[in-house]
C-alpha positions in Angstrom: 2.4 -7.3 7.7 -0.2 -5.2 7.4 -1.3 -1.7 8.7 -4.4 0.4 8.9 -3.2 4.1 9.6 -5.7 6.6 10.5 -5.2 10.3 11.1 -6.8 11.3 14.0 -7.3 14.4 16.5 -7.0 11.8 19.5 -7.3 8.2 20.4 -7.0 6.4 23.2 -7.0 2.7 24.7 -8.7 1.3 27.6 -8.3 -1.9 29.0 -10.5 -3.0 31.9 -12.4 0.3 32.1 -9.1 2.2 32.7 -7.4 4.3 30.1 -3.8 3.1 29.6 -2.7 5.2 26.6 -3.8 8.4 24.8 -2.5 10.9 22.3 -3.8 13.8 20.9 -3.4 15.2 17.0 -1.5 12.6 15.0 -2.0 8.9 13.6 -3.7 5.4 15.1 -1.5 2.4 13.7 -3.4 -0.6 13.8 -0.7 -3.3 13.2 -1.3 -7.2 12.0 1.9 -9.2 11.9 2.5 -12.1 9.2 3.8 -15.5 10.3 6.4 -14.7 7.6 7.2 -11.4 9.0 11.2 -10.5 9.1 13.2 -7.8 10.0 13.0 -6.7 6.7 9.3 -6.3 6.7 9.5 -4.9 10.3 12.0 -2.1 8.8 9.8 -1.1 5.8 6.5 -0.7 7.8 8.4 1.6 10.1 9.6 3.7 7.1 6.2 4.0 5.5 4.2 5.0 8.7 6.7 7.6 9.3 6.6 9.0 5.9 3.3 8.6 5.2 1.8 12.3 4.0 -1.6 12.3 5.4 -1.2 16.0 6.9 -1.5 19.7 5.4 1.6 22.1 5.4 1.5 25.3 6.6 -0.1 26.9 3.4 -3.1 24.3 3.8 -1.8 22.3 1.0 -3.3 18.6 1.6 -1.1 15.3 1.5 2.1 17.2 2.2 3.6 16.4 5.4 3.9 13.0 7.4 3.7 12.7 11.5 7.6 13.4 11.5 7.3 16.4 9.5 4.4 17.8 11.9 6.1 16.3 15.3 2.8 14.5 16.0 1.7 11.7 18.1 1.7 8.0 17.4 -0.6 5.4 18.8 0.3 1.8 18.0 -2.4 -1.1 18.8 -1.6 -4.8 17.7 -4.1 -6.2 15.6 -3.6 -9.5 14.7 -7.6 -9.9 13.0 -5.8 -8.1 10.1 -4.2 -11.1 9.0 -7.9 -12.9 8.8 -8.8 -15.0 6.0 -12.6 -16.3 5.7 -13.6 -19.6 5.5 -16.8 -19.2 4.5 -18.2 -16.6 7.0 -15.8 -17.7 10.0 -12.6 -15.6 10.1 -9.5 -17.6 10.3 -6.0 -16.6 11.6 -3.7 -19.1 10.5 -1.7 -16.3 8.7 -0.9 -14.4 11.8 2.2 -15.0 13.9 1.9 -17.1 17.0 1.3 -15.1 20.1 4.8 -15.8 21.8 6.6 -14.8 18.7 4.5 -11.8 17.9 4.9 -10.0 21.2 8.6 -10.2 20.5 8.2 -8.8 17.3 5.9 -6.2 18.0 8.1 -4.9 20.7 10.7 -4.8 18.3 8.5 -2.7 16.2 8.1 -0.7 18.9 11.7 -0.1 19.9 12.3 0.5 16.3 9.7 3.1 15.8 11.2 4.8 18.9 14.3 5.0 17.5 13.4 6.3 14.3 11.3 9.0 16.0 11.0 10.4 19.3 10.4 7.9 21.8 8.3 10.3 24.1 5.5 10.5 20.9 5.1 6.9 20.6 2.3 5.4 22.8 0.8 1.8 22.2 -1.6 -0.4 23.9 -1.4 -3.8 25.9 -0.4 -6.5 24.0 -2.9 -9.8 24.0 -5.3 -7.6 26.1 -9.1 -7.1 25.5 -8.9 -3.4 24.4 -11.4 -1.0 23.3 -9.7 1.8 21.4 -11.2 5.3 20.7 -10.4 6.8 17.7 -11.6 9.9 16.7 -10.9 10.1 13.0 -10.2 13.1 11.2 -11.3 13.4 7.8 -11.9 10.6 8.0 -8.6 9.4 6.6 -7.7 5.6 6.4 -4.7 4.4 4.6 -3.8 0.7 4.2 -0.2 -0.6 4.1 1.3 -3.8 3.4 4.9 -5.0 3.3 6.1 -6.6 0.1 5.8 -10.2 0.4 9.2 -11.7 1.6 11.5 -12.6 -0.9 9.1 -10.9 -3.8 11.2 -9.3 -6.7 9.9 -6.1 -6.2 10.9 -5.6 -2.4 13.7 -3.2 -3.1 12.3 0.3 -3.2 14.1 1.3 -5.9 13.2 -1.8 -8.1 9.4 -1.1 -7.0 9.9 2.4 -8.2 11.2 1.3 -11.4 8.3 -1.0 -12.0 5.8 1.5 -11.1 7.5 3.8 -13.5 7.2 1.3 -16.4 4.0 0.7 -15.9 3.0 4.2 -16.1 4.8 4.3 -19.2 2.8 1.2 -20.7 -0.5 3.2 -19.3 0.4 6.3 -21.4 1.2 4.3 -24.3 -2.2 2.6 -24.3 -4.1 5.7 -23.6 -2.7 7.3 -26.7 -4.3 4.5 -28.8 -2.3 2.4 -31.3 1.3 3.1 -32.5 2.1 4.1 -35.8 3.5 0.5 -36.4 0.3 -1.2 -35.6 -1.2 0.9 -37.9 1.2 0.1 -40.5 0.5 -3.5 -39.8 -3.3 -2.9 -40.4 -2.7 -1.0 -43.8 -2.0 -3.5 -46.9 1.5 -3.2 -48.2 2.0 -1.7 -51.7 3.0 -4.7 -53.3 -0.3 -6.4 -52.0 -2.6 -3.4 -53.2 -0.7 -4.0 -56.6 -1.1 -7.7 -56.8 -4.6 -7.3 -55.8 -5.3 -4.6 -58.5 -3.9 -6.9 -61.0 -5.6 -9.8 -60.3 -9.1 -7.6 -60.4 -7.6 -6.2 -64.1 -6.9 -9.7 -65.3 -10.5 -10.7 -64.8 -12.1 -7.7 -66.1 -10.2 -8.1 -69.1 -11.3 -11.8 -69.5 -14.8 -10.5 -69.3 -14.2 -8.5 -72.3 -15.1 -9.4 -75.8 
């Protein structure tokens, strides 16, 4: 599952010249559902969207508050084209969930979102309709989210955090340069230096009368 989250001052959806949904300050979520998505990916994406910190706090500090913290609105729009792959220059959408399944899945996503937040603050477009989406991006701020691949070892948030910390430690180690042990490997051992010195001594003594 993929989502493009935009921080907005306002956003709306129009179908056939009629405005069907609109929000003020908050986020607009374009959601692309994959053929492989399940309830697990759905719940992961809902958590990420609601807890994504794209707003400032009361003191003006950026990236401190989520849409839930600020009690702002959310506009969701089903966007199967996010699952696009290109065949040459032509978009191909075989990775997107088929329409019949996707509509039910999208409704489940909205239900979970409303259950986890405030239902009256959630708006959406019209599934399957030809829509004009008007987004007044604030910043601009646009964040791409993607749920872990189904069955991936790092799909567990705790495991993912652990892997991220391990990667950070590796990067810090590389930044410090070669380790002491690697430096030691590059310095000839005492025995090697002695043997080398001895060999050179033997050669020089042979050259003397």
